[in-house]
Structure formats: structure tokens, C-alpha cells
TITOR-966026 format. One line per field, with one value per residue (C-alpha): x, z, y; residue number from 1. Coordinates in steps of 0.2 Angstrom, whole numbers, always signed. Each point is the difference from the previous one (the first is absolute). Example, Ala and Ser with C-alpha at 12.3 -4.5 7.8 and 13.67 -1.06 7.14 Angstrom:
! TITOR-966026
east = [+62_+6]
up = [+39_-3]
north = [-22_+17]
n = [1_2]
! end
This chain:
! TITOR-966026
east = [+195_+7_-11_-16_-10_-5_-14_-9_-16_-8_-22_-7_-21_-11_-6_+21_+4_+16_+5_+18_+2_+19_+4_+16_+5_+1_-3_+2_+9_-15_-4_+19_-2_-15_+0_+7_-16_-12_+7_-3_-18_-5_-5_-4_-17_+1_+12_-2_+16_+1_+8_+17_+0_+1_+11_+20_+13_+3_-15_-5_+17_-3_-20_+9_+10_-12_-9]
up = [+141_+10_+11_-8_-10_-16_-12_-16_+0_-17_+2_-16_+2_-6_-14_-5_+4_+14_+11_+10_+20_+7_+17_+8_-10_+5_-10_-19_+1_-2_-19_-2_+4_-9_-18_-9_+5_-3_-17_-3_+6_-8_+3_+16_+6_+16_+14_+21_+10_+17_+16_-7_-13_+10_+11_+0_-2_+19_+5_-7_+7_+18_+0_-5_+13_+12_-5]
north = [-544_-12_-13_+8_-11_+4_-6_+4_-9_-3_-1_-9_+3_-12_+14_-3_+18_+2_+9_+3_+4_+2_-4_+7_+13_+19_+13_-2_-17_-8_+9_-5_-17_-5_+13_-15_-10_+14_+2_-20_+1_+17_+18_+5_+4_+7_+0_-2_+8_-9_+7_-9_+11_+16_-6_+2_-16_+4_+1_-18_-7_+7_-7_-18_+0_+3_-15]
n = [1_2_3_4_5_6_7_8_9_10_11_12_13_14_15_16_17_18_19_20_21_22_23_24_25_26_27_28_29_30_31_32_33_34_35_36_37_38_39_40_41_42_43_44_45_46_47_48_49_50_51_52_53_54_55_56_57_58_59_60_61_62_63_64_65_66_67]
! end
């Protein structure tokens, strides 16, 4: 996607557990982009989908253009 900032944030908690947060990805793009990190960090305990996951690529681009 052109013009949209895509980031993957890795959070390491004091107890050693980790979590990933993706931003700027539409649909299943977040899973594809973070798959290698999930494999490196271990099995997934849970998943929380954001509103971006449920948006289409066109919807993300339109929101970005309006900002």
C-alpha cells in the first residue's frame, strides 16, 4: 500500500512474555507480514483482531488520504 505506514511492534513484558502489534495493514496482510516473527517467538497464546483487519485495502487507503 502506497502512502500508508506499516509497522510491527514487538512488546517484551517483564515476565518474558511477548506480544506483536501490527498497524497499517488491511485484512490478512498483518498475519502474512508478522508470520516470521510469530514463528521466531513461539506459539500464539491468543489473538485480538483490530478494526484494520476487517477493512479492505481501499478503505485503509481512503482513511489515509483523508488525514
